[in-house]
Legacy VTK file of the C-alpha trace (Angstrom):
# vtk DataFile Version 3.0
C-alpha trace
ASCII
DATASET POLYDATA
POINTS 204 float
13.629 16.719 -4.962
10.098 17.421 -3.708
7.366 15.321 -5.285
3.649 15.702 -4.694
1.957 12.300 -4.735
-1.709 11.420 -4.338
-1.918 8.254 -2.242
-5.256 6.452 -2.327
-6.261 3.422 -0.290
-9.178 1.977 1.621
-8.988 3.027 5.252
-7.368 4.220 8.434
-4.957 1.304 8.798
-3.269 2.228 5.535
-3.388 5.999 5.760
-3.036 7.058 9.393
-1.290 6.054 12.582
0.827 7.249 15.442
3.344 8.794 13.042
2.926 11.910 10.904
2.174 9.437 8.113
0.342 6.135 8.076
1.808 2.743 7.292
1.270 2.915 3.528
2.818 6.357 3.209
5.798 5.194 5.276
6.304 2.203 2.978
6.047 4.392 -0.133
8.567 6.854 1.270
11.011 4.036 2.041
10.569 2.490 -1.407
11.228 5.822 -3.126
14.459 6.120 -1.169
16.787 8.965 -0.326
16.836 12.040 -2.508
13.061 12.204 -2.950
11.107 14.342 -0.519
7.628 12.856 -0.624
4.749 15.285 -0.163
1.929 12.810 0.362
-1.739 13.721 0.034
-3.862 10.798 1.175
-7.494 10.061 0.365
-9.728 7.045 0.808
-10.895 5.369 -2.378
-14.536 5.786 -1.322
-14.105 9.509 -2.065
-13.855 8.771 -5.802
-17.282 7.280 -6.504
-17.923 9.567 -9.458
-14.522 9.220 -11.095
-14.370 6.463 -13.705
-12.728 6.583 -17.098
-15.396 6.017 -19.765
-15.501 2.789 -21.723
-16.640 -0.792 -21.488
-15.453 -3.600 -19.275
-13.123 -3.657 -16.282
-14.941 -1.161 -14.087
-12.284 -1.305 -11.386
-9.488 -0.723 -13.875
-11.352 2.248 -15.319
-11.833 3.605 -11.806
-8.080 3.399 -11.194
-7.509 5.274 -14.454
-10.106 7.861 -13.481
-8.302 8.517 -10.210
-4.968 8.859 -12.032
-6.466 11.306 -14.512
-7.963 13.355 -11.666
-4.558 13.435 -9.950
-3.036 14.644 -13.208
-5.613 17.439 -13.522
-4.997 18.477 -9.924
-1.274 18.864 -10.581
0.149 15.891 -8.699
3.475 14.489 -9.850
2.277 10.895 -9.421
-0.443 8.693 -7.976
-0.170 5.627 -5.761
-3.268 3.467 -5.403
-3.569 0.347 -3.250
-6.600 -1.785 -2.403
-7.098 -5.241 -0.926
-7.372 -8.398 -2.997
-10.192 -9.804 -0.838
-10.134 -13.119 -2.699
-10.839 -11.536 -6.100
-8.157 -12.348 -8.667
-9.722 -10.024 -11.222
-8.423 -7.119 -9.137
-4.853 -8.087 -10.022
-5.745 -7.856 -13.717
-7.506 -4.529 -13.194
-4.428 -3.060 -11.512
-2.182 -4.210 -14.354
-4.636 -2.852 -16.937
-4.658 0.574 -15.275
-0.910 0.539 -14.670
-0.260 0.012 -18.388
-2.986 2.313 -19.729
-1.803 5.076 -22.067
-4.804 7.416 -21.720
-2.916 9.302 -19.007
0.783 10.055 -18.850
0.805 10.537 -15.078
3.386 8.297 -13.372
1.559 5.845 -11.136
1.908 2.754 -8.988
-1.246 0.675 -8.674
-1.194 -2.334 -6.375
-3.323 -5.045 -4.834
-2.521 -6.280 -1.313
-2.997 -10.077 -1.127
-5.219 -11.003 0.520
-5.258 -7.860 2.628
-2.916 -5.004 3.505
-2.702 -6.419 7.041
-0.814 -9.474 5.730
2.249 -7.363 4.984
2.805 -6.825 8.708
3.092 -10.545 9.376
6.004 -11.090 7.001
8.937 -10.050 9.199
8.727 -11.556 12.669
11.876 -9.711 13.771
10.262 -6.339 13.101
7.052 -7.491 14.773
8.984 -8.679 17.826
10.776 -5.348 18.162
7.594 -3.306 17.922
5.574 -5.575 20.214
8.425 -5.994 22.748
7.834 -9.740 22.805
9.009 -12.765 20.873
6.882 -13.419 17.796
7.322 -16.671 15.913
7.580 -16.736 12.142
4.054 -16.605 10.757
2.646 -18.813 7.979
2.607 -17.591 4.386
1.120 -14.096 4.835
-0.635 -14.060 1.471
-2.352 -17.341 2.324
-3.824 -16.224 5.656
-7.601 -15.856 5.372
-7.932 -13.075 7.961
-4.542 -11.454 8.605
-6.129 -8.536 10.452
-7.380 -10.877 13.161
-3.909 -12.416 13.477
-2.378 -8.960 13.834
-5.019 -7.988 16.353
-4.354 -11.126 18.408
-0.590 -10.513 18.442
-1.111 -6.861 19.330
-3.539 -7.634 22.156
-1.232 -10.346 23.539
1.751 -8.014 23.814
2.739 -5.460 26.465
1.415 -1.957 26.082
-1.771 -0.498 24.706
-1.576 0.488 21.056
-4.043 0.803 18.235
-3.708 -1.578 15.324
-2.990 1.286 12.965
-0.089 2.309 15.218
1.301 -1.227 15.102
1.253 -1.081 11.318
2.926 2.340 11.233
5.668 1.214 13.611
6.335 -2.015 11.694
6.318 -0.178 8.344
9.144 2.039 9.576
11.513 -0.879 10.288
10.314 -3.915 8.315
12.929 -5.583 6.124
11.639 -4.702 2.655
13.389 -7.650 1.015
11.748 -10.083 3.423
8.443 -8.383 2.655
9.034 -8.827 -1.080
10.002 -12.478 -0.654
7.072 -13.407 1.574
4.425 -11.371 -0.247
5.439 -11.835 -3.900
2.019 -11.441 -5.524
0.972 -8.300 -3.680
3.842 -6.378 -2.136
6.646 -7.303 -4.535
4.654 -6.152 -7.567
3.490 -2.993 -5.808
7.018 -2.227 -4.598
8.434 -2.551 -8.116
5.833 -0.116 -9.414
6.555 2.417 -6.659
10.303 2.120 -7.233
9.621 2.689 -10.918
8.427 6.197 -10.073
11.973 7.229 -9.185
12.876 7.758 -12.827
9.886 10.016 -13.339
11.057 12.248 -10.507
14.661 12.603 -11.634
LINES 1 205
204 0 1 2 3 4 5 6 7 8 9 10 11 12 13 14 15 16 17 18 19 20 21 22 23 24 25 26 27 28 29 30 31 32 33 34 35 36 37 38 39 40 41 42 43 44 45 46 47 48 49 50 51 52 53 54 55 56 57 58 59 60 61 62 63 64 65 66 67 68 69 70 71 72 73 74 75 76 77 78 79 80 81 82 83 84 85 86 87 88 89 90 91 92 93 94 95 96 97 98 99 100 101 102 103 104 105 106 107 108 109 110 111 112 113 114 115 116 117 118 119 120 121 122 123 124 125 126 127 128 129 130 131 132 133 134 135 136 137 138 139 140 141 142 143 144 145 146 147 148 149 150 151 152 153 154 155 156 157 158 159 160 161 162 163 164 165 166 167 168 169 170 171 172 173 174 175 176 177 178 179 180 181 182 183 184 185 186 187 188 189 190 191 192 193 194 195 196 197 198 199 200 201 202 203
């Protein structure tokens, strides 16, 4: 089954890489599983400055809803939205608020990467070792690392070859053990993954 999905995130590391799709799109495709042919249309969240569902309170949550409603008007089958936590716990509440909102019937998966999207690529040292062609030790709790991008950059720069960071993320996304990723990033990835997997029923 072909499904047209609007995928919205913050930047190039999520949405583009050395593959036809970026790291986030690769993860979404793997989470949706076989039988669903994902037709991904990616946009950066900065493109949606004027789209906010009217109302009071929770501006971020209303922005998520506004993006979902726009995707519905544009004929998408679903929307996937992911931004970084950046030390702001209110973003987790905003994502849940928008995920549960009933003002749009569009299937959606709204997630917050704790503390940053980059942390997800430090969860599985076996996948990292394969991509970097060097032995990578198990990293500390990914969701507790203050600046996971710098850790990823250091590992990438210390390994053989010359690759962009976005390419590292795309390559790891293609082979990372998703269960390890769920276990080591329970607040961000595990919740996001469950919401993406929940879209399967909407596509059947």
